[in-house]
N, C-alpha and C positions, 0 to 999 in steps of 0.2 A: 329780094325774091318776089317774083310775080307770076301770075298765070297758073297757079297750082290748083287743080280740081280737088275738092275735099268734101267730106260729109261731116256734119255735126250730129253726134249721137249722145244719148245719156242712158245710164243704167241707174235707176232709182235716184236721179238727180245728180249723180256723179257724171260730169259731162266731159266729152272728149272730141278732139278734131282727128279725123282719120283720113289718111292719104295712101293711095295705092302707089307704092314705091318700087314695084317689081321692075320697072324700067329705069330706076335710079333717077327719078325726076328731082329728088332732093340731093344736091351734091354732097358727097361724103365730107364730113368735118363741119357741115353747116347745121346739123340737126339740133344742137343745143340752143344756138342763137335763134333758129327758126321757132323752136318751142317757146322760148321766152317772148318772142314778138307776137306769135299767133295767139298764145294763151292769155296774154295780158288783158284783163277786162277793162273796158273803156277805151282801149287803144288798139286792140287786135280783135280777133273773133271772140275770144274769151272762152276759157275751158280750164278744167283741172289737169289736163294732160294732152299730149300729142302722141298718136299711134301711127307708126309707119309700117305698112304691110309689105313684106318682101318674100322672094323665093326661098325655098328651103329644100334641101336634099334629104331631110329626115322626117318631114311632116308635110301637111298640105300647104302650109306657109309658115313664115316666122315673123316676129314683130320686133320693132324697136319701140320701147315705151319710155317716154320722157315726161317728167312732172312739169308743172307750169313754170318752175324756176330753171328748167333746163337740165336738171339732174336726171340720171337714169334710174329706173326702178326695175327690179327683177320680175315682179309680178303685180297684177292688179285684177281683182276678181270682177269688178264691174266693167273695167276696161277690156278684160278678156271676153266677157259676154258680148260687148259691143263689137270687138274685133271679129268674133265668130260670125255674128250676123252680117257684118259688113262684107266679109269674105264670101259668105253664102249668097248675098245679094249680087255680088259681082260675078258669081259663077266660078270662083276659084276652087270651091269645094262643095260637097253635098251637105245634107243635113247632119250627118255624123262626121266629125272632123277632128283633126289634131293640129296643133300649131306649136312652134318652137319658141321657147323663151329662155332667158339665162337661168331661170329657176327650174327648167326641165321641160319635157313635152307635156302639153296640156290637152285633155280631151274635152269635147263639147258636143252637145246635141241641140240643133235649132228646130223649133216648132213655131212657125210664124214669128211673132216678135218676142217669144219666150225662149230663153237659152238656159240650159242646164250645163254647168261647167264643173269638171272634176279638178279640184285644186291639187297642188303638190302636197306630199305627205308632211303634216306638221312636224317640226323639229325644234330642238332647243326648248322643250317644254319645261317651264320653271314656275310652278305654282307657289303662292304664298311668300313672295319676296316682301321684306319689310324695308321700305325706303323712307328716308328723312326728306320731306319736302317742306322747306322753310320752317323747320322745327317741328313739323307735324309728322307723326309716323303713319304711313299709309300702307295697306296691304295691296300689292300689285302682282298680278299674274302675267307671265310672259310666254309667248310662243311665236315661232316663225311659221306663218301659213303661206309662204311665198315671199313675204316681206315681214320684218319684225313688228310685233304688236304687243303693247302693254294693255292689260284689261283691269279695270277697277270697277267693282260693284258699288252702286249708290242707291239710296232709297228713292231719290227723285232726281233724275238726270236733267230735268228742265231747269233746275236751280244751279246747275254746275257752270262755272265760268270756263267754258271749254278752251277758249284760246289762251287765256292766262295760265290756267293750271296745266293744260295739255302741253304748252310750250316748256314749262319747267320739268315735266316728266320726260318729254321728248329729248331734251338736252341733258338729262341727269347723267352723272358719271357712270352709273351702273349700266348704261346702254351705249356708251361710247366705244369706238369712234363712229359707228354707223348711225346711232340714234334709233328712235323707234316711233311708230305711230301709237296713238293713245286712244283707247276706247273706254267711254264711261257707260256703264250698263245697268239698266234697271230691270230686274226680273218681274214678270207679270204672270197672271194665271193663264192656264191653257197652253203650256209650252210656248210661251211668248216672252220676248225680251225687247226692250227699246234701247237703241244704241246711238250715242253721239260720238263722233270720231274727229280727233285732231290728226291731220295728215302731214307728215314730213314732206318737204318738197313743195307743198302748197303753203305750209306754215300757217294754217288756219283750220277752222272746222269746215268740213265738206258735208254735202247733203246725204252722202252715203259712202261706205267703203266695204267692198265685198269681202276682201281678205280679213278685214276687221270684224265683219259680221260673223265670219267663220270662226275666228279666234274667240270671240265673245260667246258664241254658241257652244264651242268646245268646252270652255271653262264652266259655263252655266250647267252643262251636263255633268262634268267632273265633280262639281260641288253639290249635285243633287237638286239643283234649282229648277231643272227642266229635263225633258227627254227629247230624243230625236224623233221626227223632224222638228226643228226649232223655227218658229215664225219670228222674223226680225223686223221690227218697225224702225225705219231710219229717221234721222232728224228732218228729212224732207217729206216724211209722211208716207213714203213708199214701203212696200213689203217685199222682203226677200225670204227664201226658205233655205235652210241649211240641213243637209242630210248626212248622217254618218252612223256607223255602228260603234257605240261607246267602247265595246270590247276590242275593236280594231279600228282606231281612228286614222289608219293609214289612208283610207279612202274617204274623202270628204267632198261633198258636192254643194254647189251654190246655184240656186235657181231664181230667176226673176226676168222681168221684161228688159229688152234692149231696144230702145226707141230711136228711130231715125227722125231727127228734128228738121233738118234741111240739107240740101246740097248746094254747093257754090264753087266759085273760082276766086282765088285770092287776087287782089290787086297788090301793088307794091306796098309793103308794110315796113 
């Protein structure tokens, strides 16, 4: 594959390659291999995921979202914010927009480089699950905020071996066959939390995860540890804000910067 125009963007350090695929510049059936090639750090452009923007008859546009390993994901909060700004920059849509995902229709508002995104209604909410992790009982909360997320509250997330422990929970039998993302959350004063996330598909810690921030904020409020809006510090040091009405969590919003890093054209990879 060669000669593909793209933009590299990030949302709170969660980075993505975005391609305007409305003219089907990526041949159908090649998307997964392309994602693996382009996203591989040190060998490709390097990113947590690949986003293809395509025409939709239901919204301003639709996307295909692929993780770095070539697997598809239903939704990604930070990727969604980048997709919204990307489409806005290309003139595909105005500042208030909708886009189609396999998780449903997503609404967003673009104000400069800040994007506020309405996530899908949280579902499969399962607080206080007791899981055996290598002989240790851990309390894990679970919700699907567009993609599945496990949330574990910790006293000091900086001390957590995220990749090792996250992998064990991600592949735990309780979450099979789909698996889950895993968020380690430290409550802080002033309606703040710090979150470190292990992402399936990347199979490592990422600098941020928008749907993970939303799931973490949801459970922090449910447990009385904070109130909305919740300020979320990611492992990359960026800030996200999660808004919702605790009495009606059907509407949950994620806000933060969507940053254009550079534009380019691929060579053969």
